[in-house]
LUMKOLDREN-326603 format. One record per atom (N, C-alpha, C): x negated, y, z negated. Coordinates in steps of 0.05 Angstrom, whole numbers, padded with zeros to 5 digits, always signed. Example, Ala and Ser with C-alpha at 12.3 -4.5 7.8 and 13.67 -1.06 7.14 Angstrom:
-00264-00114-00156;-00246-00090-00156;-00264-00066-00156;-00257-00045-00142;-00273-00021-00143;-00258+00001-00157;
***
This chain:
+00371+02122-02066;+00362+02148-02077;+00383+02153-02100;+00376+02158-02124;+00393+02163-02146;+00383+02191-02159;+00400+02210-02163;+00394+02234-02175;+00403+02235-02201;+00385+02243-02219;+00392+02246-02249;+00395+02273-02251;+00419+02282-02264;+00424+02308-02269;+00420+02310-02299;+00402+02326-02307;+00394+02328-02336;+00408+02348-02353;+00434+02342-02359;+00451+02361-02374;+00475+02347-02388;+00491+02359-02402;+00515+02347-02415;+00536+02348-02393;+00553+02327-02390;+00572+02326-02369;+00592+02346-02368;+00599+02359-02392;+00615+02378-02394;+00606+02405-02381;+00580+02406-02371;+00570+02431-02359;+00561+02426-02328;+00569+02402-02319;+00559+02395-02291;+00580+02394-02268;+00603+02404-02273;+00624+02401-02253;+00617+02412-02224;+00604+02432-02223;+00598+02445-02199;+00575+02429-02183;+00555+02417-02201;+00535+02402-02191;+00548+02375-02179;+00563+02364-02193;+00579+02338-02186;+00594+02343-02161;+00608+02362-02159;+00624+02370-02134;+00606+02372-02109;+00585+02386-02113;+00564+02387-02089;+00553+02361-02082;+00544+02346-02101;+00533+02320-02094;+00552+02299-02083;+00577+02300-02094;+00600+02284-02083;+00603+02290-02054;+00601+02316-02047;+00607+02323-02019;+00587+02313-01999;+00562+02310-02009;+00539+02297-01996;+00538+02267-01997;+00558+02256-02013;+00559+02229-02018;+00534+02218-02029;+00524+02233-02047;+00498+02228-02061;+00504+02209-02086;+00485+02193-02090;+00487+02175-02116;+00475+02193-02138;+00489+02196-02159;+00477+02210-02182;+00488+02199-02208;+00474+02207-02229;+00481+02201-02256;+00478+02227-02275;+00495+02234-02292;+00490+02254-02312;+00480+02240-02337;+00459+02251-02348;+00448+02238-02372;+00425+02255-02386;+00423+02251-02411;+00404+02265-02426;+00384+02241-02436;+00387+02217-02429;+00373+02194-02438;+00344+02192-02423;+00322+02191-02437;+00296+02184-02422;+00298+02160-02409;+00314+02139-02417;+00318+02113-02403;+00327+02116-02375;+00344+02138-02370;+00355+02142-02344;+00336+02149-02323;+00312+02160-02331;+00288+02166-02312;+00280+02139-02298;+00284+02121-02310;+00273+02093-02296;+00287+02087-02273;+00312+02091-02271;+00332+02082-02251;+00338+02106-02231;+00326+02129-02236;+00331+02152-02218;+00306+02159-02201;+00310+02167-02176;+00286+02174-02161;+00284+02203-02157;+00304+02219-02168;+00300+02248-02164;+00313+02258-02189;+00303+02282-02198;+00313+02300-02221;+00324+02322-02214;+00348+02329-02225;+00359+02357-02219;+00360+02370-02245;+00348+02394-02248;+00348+02409-02274;+00369+02432-02267;+00391+02430-02278;+00410+02454-02274;+00409+02479-02288;+00425+02496-02282;+00423+02526-02295;+00437+02521-02324;+00434+02540-02337;+00445+02544-02366;+00435+02565-02380;+00433+02564-02407;+00426+02587-02424;+00394+02590-02421;+00385+02610-02435;+00356+02617-02437;+00340+02595-02450;+00314+02593-02442;+00296+02575-02459;+00286+02594-02484;+00282+02580-02505;+00271+02594-02526;+00243+02609-02521;+00241+02635-02523;+00216+02646-02516;+00187+02635-02529;+00194+02622-02552;+00167+02609-02565;+00156+02587-02545;+00171+02576-02527;+00161+02554-02510;+00141+02570-02491;+00140+02595-02487;+00122+02607-02469;+00109+02628-02482;+00106+02627-02509;+00090+02644-02524;+00098+02673-02527;+00124+02678-02528;+00135+02703-02530;+00155+02707-02552;+00158+02731-02564;+00179+02734-02583;+00208+02735-02575;+00226+02729-02587;+00253+02728-02579;+00260+02760-02579;+00265+02768-02553;+00273+02796-02550;+00302+02799-02536;+00319+02779-02542;+00347+02781-02527;+00355+02757-02515;+00339+02735-02519;+00347+02708-02505;+00375+02701-02515;+00393+02688-02495;+00420+02683-02502;+00425+02652-02496;+00445+02642-02509;+00455+02615-02505;+00432+02595-02506;+00416+02597-02524;+00389+02577-02528;+00401+02551-02538;+00391+02531-02526;+00399+02503-02537;+00373+02486-02537;+00359+02489-02560;+00332+02477-02562;+00333+02448-02560;+00354+02432-02569;+00358+02406-02565;+00359+02398-02538;+00374+02413-02521;+00375+02407-02489;+00348+02414-02477;+00335+02433-02487;+00312+02441-02476;+00289+02419-02480;+00290+02409-02501;+00269+02387-02509;+00274+02365-02490;+00299+02356-02486;+00303+02332-02471;+00298+02340-02442;+00304+02362-02432;+00297+02368-02403;+00266+02372-02401;+00253+02384-02418;+00224+02383-02414;+00211+02356-02414;+00225+02336-02431;+00213+02311-02431;+00218+02294-02406;+00244+02299-02397;+00251+02287-02369;+00233+02300-02348;+00228+02324-02345;+00210+02336-02326;+00180+02323-02329;+00174+02321-02353;+00148+02308-02356;+00143+02282-02344;+00166+02265-02351;+00168+02239-02342;+00166+02236-02310;+00183+02253-02298;+00183+02254-02268;+00159+02264-02256;+00147+02283-02269;+00120+02297-02258;+00097+02275-02257;+00097+02261-02281;+00077+02240-02284;+00082+02218-02263;+00106+02210-02257;+00114+02191-02242;+00110+02200-02210;+00107+02222-02205;+00107+02235-02180;+00133+02234-02165;+00153+02237-02180;+00181+02238-02170;+00187+02265-02164;+00207+02271-02142;+00214+02299-02139;+00234+02313-02159;+00232+02337-02163;+00247+02351-02182;+00258+02376-02170;+00284+02380-02173;+00295+02406-02162;+00306+02422-02190;+00296+02444-02190;+00306+02462-02213;+00323+02485-02201;+00347+02491-02214;+00364+02510-02206;+00367+02531-02229;+00364+02555-02225;+00365+02577-02244;+00349+02570-02270;+00361+02563-02293;+00347+02555-02315;+00325+02531-02307;+00333+02513-02293;+00321+02493-02287;+00291+02500-02272;+00293+02516-02257;+00267+02529-02245;+00251+02543-02266;+00264+02555-02284;+00247+02566-02307;+00237+02547-02323;+00249+02523-02330;+00237+02502-02342;+00214+02493-02329;+00214+02488-02301;+00191+02478-02284;+00170+02502-02288;+00172+02525-02286;+00153+02545-02289;+00140+02544-02318;+00154+02544-02336;+00146+02541-02365;+00127+02515-02369;+00138+02492-02356;+00123+02468-02361;+00096+02466-02349;+00093+02483-02328;+00064+02485-02313;+00050+02510-02323;+00058+02522-02348;+00044+02542-02358;+00049+02571-02354;+00074+02575-02339;+00081+02599-02333;+00097+02614-02356;+00104+02639-02354;+00118+02652-02375;+00144+02662-02361;+00160+02678-02377;+00184+02690-02367;+00188+02716-02380;+00200+02735-02365;+00209+02759-02372;+00238+02764-02374;+00250+02771-02397;+00277+02774-02401;+00287+02799-02389;+00301+02794-02366;+00310+02816-02350;+00331+02836-02363;+00345+02822-02380;+00363+02837-02395;+00352+02860-02412;+00329+02854-02421;+00317+02874-02440;+00291+02886-02429;+00283+02878-02405;+00256+02889-02394;+00261+02918-02387;+00241+02933-02395;+00241+02963-02388;+00238+02967-02357;+00228+02947-02343;+00224+02953-02316;+00249+02944-02298;+00270+02934-02313;+00292+02923-02301;+00317+02947-02299;+00325+02956-02278;+00341+02976-02274;+00371+02965-02267;+00390+02977-02279;+00417+02969-02270;+00426+02989-02246;+00440+02974-02229;+00453+02989-02206;+00481+02979-02203;+00501+02994-02217;+00524+02981-02221;+00526+02957-02238;+00537+02936-02228;+00537+02910-02237;+00511+02892-02231;+00497+02902-02210;+00473+02889-02202;+00450+02898-02219;+00430+02881-02221;+00402+02889-02236;+00382+02884-02214;+00361+02901-02216;+00342+02901-02197;+00313+02903-02210;+00293+02896-02199;+00264+02905-02211;+00246+02900-02185;+00222+02914-02191;+00204+02917-02170;+00191+02888-02168;+00184+02883-02140;+00170+02861-02133;+00146+02865-02116;+00123+02849-02124;+00097+02860-02111;+00089+02832-02096;+00088+02836-02071;+00075+02812-02054;+00049+02821-02045;+00027+02805-02054;+00000+02810-02045;-00006+02801-02016;-00024+02816-02002;-00030+02810-01977;-00040+02781-01976;-00031+02765-01955;-00040+02738-01954;-00022+02717-01966;+00000+02729-01985;+00015+02710-01997;+00039+02703-01975;+00055+02684-01983;+00078+02673-01967;+00099+02694-01964;+00102+02709-01988;+00122+02731-01987;+00112+02751-01972;+00090+02760-01971;+00077+02779-01953;+00082+02774-01926;+00077+02747-01915;+00079+02740-01889;+00106+02744-01879;+00123+02739-01898;+00154+02737-01889;+00167+02767-01889;+00157+02783-01908;+00170+02809-01913;+00154+02833-01912;+00128+02829-01914;+00108+02851-01909;+00107+02861-01941;+00096+02885-01947;+00094+02895-01973;+00122+02900-01982;+00127+02894-02006;+00153+02895-02021;+00153+02920-02038;
***
C-alpha cells in the first residue's frame, strides 16, 4: 500500500512525520503519473480553494494556489475513477466536497459566523434521521 501525498514537499512535514510513525509507504508528488503507483491519495490542508470553482464570488479567500488546486482536483478525479481510497484533511476535504458538486462558505466573512475570543463558531442544523442527529440529537 503506497500513499500519495498531493502537495509540494515543503508543505508536508507534519504528514510525513505521521506516516513515518505508522511505517507507511508514501510519496510526495504533484505528478499525475504518481497516481499509477499509489493505492491511496492524501489531500492535505492548505490555503483556500478559489471560489470560482464552486460558483461563488471571492469574498475573502486567502492563500489561493490555483496551480496546486488544478493538480489536486486532477489527482482526485484519477483516484475516484479508479475506485481508489482518498483521505482529505482540512482543505483536502473541501476539495472532495467541491469535486462532488458541493460549495463552501467562507467562515472568515460569513455573517452567520460569530467570534468568541479566538474561537469562531456557527450554528449547525442536524435534521431528524441524519447520522449527526442520531449521535447528538438536535443541534
